[in-house]
C-alpha atoms as an extended CHARMM CRD file, in Angstrom:
* protein
*
        99  EXT
         1         1  MET       CA             38.6340000000       10.1770000000        0.6520000000  PROA      1               0.0000000000
         2         2  LEU       CA             37.7770000000       11.1980000000        4.1850000000  PROA      2               0.0000000000
         3         3  ILE       CA             35.8090000000       14.1920000000        2.8880000000  PROA      3               0.0000000000
         4         4  GLU       CA             33.8850000000       11.9560000000        0.4440000000  PROA      4               0.0000000000
         5         5  ALA       CA             33.0700000000        9.5290000000        3.2610000000  PROA      5               0.0000000000
         6         6  LEU       CA             31.7750000000       12.4000000000        5.4330000000  PROA      6               0.0000000000
         7         7  ILE       CA             29.6390000000       13.7790000000        2.5740000000  PROA      7               0.0000000000
         8         8  ASN       CA             28.2030000000       10.3310000000        1.8230000000  PROA      8               0.0000000000
         9         9  SER       CA             27.5300000000        9.7520000000        5.5340000000  PROA      9               0.0000000000
        10        10  SER       CA             25.7550000000       13.1210000000        5.7360000000  PROA      10              0.0000000000
        11        11  LYS       CA             23.6080000000       12.2830000000        2.6750000000  PROA      11              0.0000000000
        12        12  LEU       CA             22.7340000000        8.9220000000        4.2010000000  PROA      12              0.0000000000
        13        13  LYS       CA             21.6080000000       10.6240000000        7.4280000000  PROA      13              0.0000000000
        14        14  GLU       CA             19.4610000000       13.0610000000        5.4120000000  PROA      14              0.0000000000
        15        15  PHE       CA             17.9660000000       10.1480000000        3.4440000000  PROA      15              0.0000000000
        16        16  ASN       CA             17.1730000000        8.2360000000        6.6510000000  PROA      16              0.0000000000
        17        17  PHE       CA             15.6030000000       11.3510000000        8.2060000000  PROA      17              0.0000000000
        18        18  ILE       CA             13.3560000000       11.8400000000        5.1410000000  PROA      18              0.0000000000
        19        19  ASN       CA             12.3650000000        8.1630000000        5.1880000000  PROA      19              0.0000000000
        20        20  GLU       CA             11.5910000000        8.2350000000        8.9020000000  PROA      20              0.0000000000
        21        21  LEU       CA              9.5090000000       11.3700000000        8.4470000000  PROA      21              0.0000000000
        22        22  TYR       CA              7.5770000000       10.5320000000        5.2640000000  PROA      22              0.0000000000
        23        23  GLU       CA              7.7660000000        6.7960000000        4.6170000000  PROA      23              0.0000000000
        24        24  GLY       CA              4.9280000000        4.4780000000        5.4940000000  PROA      24              0.0000000000
        25        25  GLN       CA              4.1100000000        0.8910000000        4.8030000000  PROA      25              0.0000000000
        26        26  MET       CA              0.9900000000       -0.4590000000        3.1360000000  PROA      26              0.0000000000
        27        27  ILE       CA             -0.1110000000       -4.0580000000        3.4460000000  PROA      27              0.0000000000
        28        28  SER       CA             -2.1950000000       -5.4860000000        0.6260000000  PROA      28              0.0000000000
        29        29  SER       CA             -4.0660000000       -8.4790000000        1.9480000000  PROA      29              0.0000000000
        30        30  VAL       CA             -5.6370000000      -10.9100000000       -0.5350000000  PROA      30              0.0000000000
        31        31  GLN       CA             -8.1760000000      -13.4670000000        0.6870000000  PROA      31              0.0000000000
        32        32  CYS       CA             -9.4150000000      -16.3170000000       -1.4940000000  PROA      32              0.0000000000
        33        33  PHE       CA            -13.1720000000      -16.9290000000       -1.2890000000  PROA      33              0.0000000000
        34        34  CYS       CA            -12.6990000000      -20.6830000000       -1.8630000000  PROA      34              0.0000000000
        35        35  CYS       CA             -9.9720000000      -21.7940000000        0.5440000000  PROA      35              0.0000000000
        36        36  LYS       CA             -9.9620000000      -18.6400000000        2.7410000000  PROA      36              0.0000000000
        37        37  HSD       CA             -6.1510000000      -18.4560000000        2.3950000000  PROA      37              0.0000000000
        38        38  ILE       CA             -4.7840000000      -14.9580000000        3.0450000000  PROA      38              0.0000000000
        39        39  SER       CA             -1.6000000000      -13.7110000000        1.4260000000  PROA      39              0.0000000000
        40        40  GLU       CA             -0.0330000000      -10.3810000000        2.3130000000  PROA      40              0.0000000000
        41        41  LYS       CA              2.3690000000       -8.1080000000        0.4780000000  PROA      41              0.0000000000
        42        42  TYR       CA              4.2190000000       -5.2510000000        2.1850000000  PROA      42              0.0000000000
        43        43  ASP       CA              4.9970000000       -2.1030000000        0.1840000000  PROA      43              0.0000000000
        44        44  ASN       CA              6.8310000000        0.9920000000        1.3780000000  PROA      44              0.0000000000
        45        45  PHE       CA              5.5090000000        4.3560000000        0.2140000000  PROA      45              0.0000000000
        46        46  GLN       CA              6.2320000000        8.0420000000        0.5920000000  PROA      46              0.0000000000
        47        47  ASP       CA              3.0320000000        9.2620000000       -0.9880000000  PROA      47              0.0000000000
        48        48  ILE       CA             -0.3150000000        7.8830000000       -2.1170000000  PROA      48              0.0000000000
        49        49  SER       CA             -2.3520000000        9.1970000000       -5.0370000000  PROA      49              0.0000000000
        50        50  ILE       CA             -5.9650000000        9.5640000000       -3.9380000000  PROA      50              0.0000000000
        51        51  PRO       CA             -8.4970000000       11.3830000000       -6.1470000000  PROA      51              0.0000000000
        52        52  VAL       CA            -10.3330000000       14.0750000000       -4.1570000000  PROA      52              0.0000000000
        53        53  ARG       CA            -13.3630000000       15.7020000000       -5.7980000000  PROA      53              0.0000000000
        54        54  ASN       CA            -13.8480000000       18.8240000000       -3.6510000000  PROA      54              0.0000000000
        55        55  LYS       CA            -10.4210000000       20.0240000000       -2.5690000000  PROA      55              0.0000000000
        56        56  THR       CA            -11.8190000000       22.5770000000       -0.1040000000  PROA      56              0.0000000000
        57        57  SER       CA            -13.7470000000       20.1220000000        2.0630000000  PROA      57              0.0000000000
        58        58  LEU       CA            -12.0600000000       17.9850000000        4.7170000000  PROA      58              0.0000000000
        59        59  SER       CA            -14.9390000000       15.4910000000        4.6160000000  PROA      59              0.0000000000
        60        60  CYS       CA            -14.2350000000       14.8830000000        0.9040000000  PROA      60              0.0000000000
        61        61  LEU       CA            -10.6300000000       14.0270000000        1.7560000000  PROA      61              0.0000000000
        62        62  GLU       CA            -11.7820000000       11.6840000000        4.5210000000  PROA      62              0.0000000000
        63        63  ASN       CA            -14.2510000000       10.0130000000        2.1130000000  PROA      63              0.0000000000
        64        64  ALA       CA            -11.5420000000        9.6400000000       -0.5330000000  PROA      64              0.0000000000
        65        65  ILE       CA             -9.2180000000        7.9510000000        1.9830000000  PROA      65              0.0000000000
        66        66  SER       CA            -12.0490000000        5.6690000000        3.1790000000  PROA      66              0.0000000000
        67        67  ASN       CA            -12.8160000000        4.6950000000       -0.4230000000  PROA      67              0.0000000000
        68        68  PHE       CA             -9.1360000000        3.9700000000       -1.0680000000  PROA      68              0.0000000000
        69        69  LEU       CA             -9.0060000000        1.6470000000        1.9540000000  PROA      69              0.0000000000
        70        70  LYS       CA            -12.2720000000       -0.2130000000        1.1960000000  PROA      70              0.0000000000
        71        71  PRO       CA            -11.9440000000       -3.8930000000        0.3310000000  PROA      71              0.0000000000
        72        72  GLU       CA            -12.0690000000       -4.4890000000       -3.4120000000  PROA      72              0.0000000000
        73        73  LYS       CA            -13.5940000000       -7.6220000000       -4.9320000000  PROA      73              0.0000000000
        74        74  LEU       CA            -11.9760000000       -9.2170000000       -7.9460000000  PROA      74              0.0000000000
        75        75  GLU       CA            -14.4180000000      -11.4830000000       -9.7150000000  PROA      75              0.0000000000
        76        76  HSD       CA            -15.7980000000      -12.5470000000      -13.1120000000  PROA      76              0.0000000000
        77        77  ASP       CA            -13.3900000000      -11.3420000000      -15.8330000000  PROA      77              0.0000000000
        78        78  ASN       CA            -10.9940000000       -9.9960000000      -13.2090000000  PROA      78              0.0000000000
        79        79  MET       CA            -10.4040000000      -13.1600000000      -11.1510000000  PROA      79              0.0000000000
        80        80  TYR       CA             -7.2050000000      -13.8620000000       -9.2210000000  PROA      80              0.0000000000
        81        81  PHE       CA             -5.0940000000      -17.0150000000       -9.5150000000  PROA      81              0.0000000000
        82        82  CYS       CA             -4.9100000000      -18.6480000000       -6.0780000000  PROA      82              0.0000000000
        83        83  ASN       CA             -1.7860000000      -20.7820000000       -5.6820000000  PROA      83              0.0000000000
        84        84  ASN       CA             -3.4750000000      -22.7230000000       -2.8820000000  PROA      84              0.0000000000
        85        85  CYS       CA             -6.4900000000      -23.7220000000       -5.0140000000  PROA      85              0.0000000000
        86        86  ASP       CA             -4.4470000000      -23.8490000000       -8.2340000000  PROA      86              0.0000000000
        87        87  LYS       CA             -7.1930000000      -22.0130000000      -10.1310000000  PROA      87              0.0000000000
        88        88  LYS       CA             -8.6970000000      -18.5750000000      -10.7450000000  PROA      88              0.0000000000
        89        89  VAL       CA            -10.9820000000      -17.5020000000       -7.9150000000  PROA      89              0.0000000000
        90        90  ASN       CA            -12.9330000000      -14.5350000000       -6.5780000000  PROA      90              0.0000000000
        91        91  ILE       CA            -11.0410000000      -12.6070000000       -3.9100000000  PROA      91              0.0000000000
        92        92  ASN       CA            -11.0880000000       -9.5700000000       -1.6700000000  PROA      92              0.0000000000
        93        93  ILE       CA             -8.1350000000       -7.1710000000       -1.6830000000  PROA      93              0.0000000000
        94        94  LEU       CA             -7.7410000000       -5.0290000000        1.3900000000  PROA      94              0.0000000000
        95        95  PHE       CA             -5.1790000000       -2.2470000000        1.8360000000  PROA      95              0.0000000000
        96        96  ILE       CA             -4.0250000000       -1.5010000000        5.3630000000  PROA      96              0.0000000000
        97        97  LYS       CA             -1.5880000000        1.1820000000        6.4820000000  PROA      97              0.0000000000
        98        98  ASN       CA              1.0440000000       -0.4390000000        8.6810000000  PROA      98              0.0000000000
        99        99  ASN       CA              2.5120000000        1.7410000000       11.4530000000  PROA      99              0.0000000000
């Protein structure tokens, strides 16, 4: 039992080291155009899928990251239900990397 506890403790330390090294946190911020209410959701991540067109150019990677972080409007057929307004509304979604 002592050996199992040591092995599990060692695995936990490795897991924590990996998380500390590679894990980040993304905040998705949703703002209602009607009432201006902002709701935020925090999500942990270890990787992000970002499409990059020209894999040999650093500027393409920077552009892809900028595009990923741009605010996105949801409107028309893709409206969001605001709990504050109690109806479907146009919104902005903004993704922010949290340090």
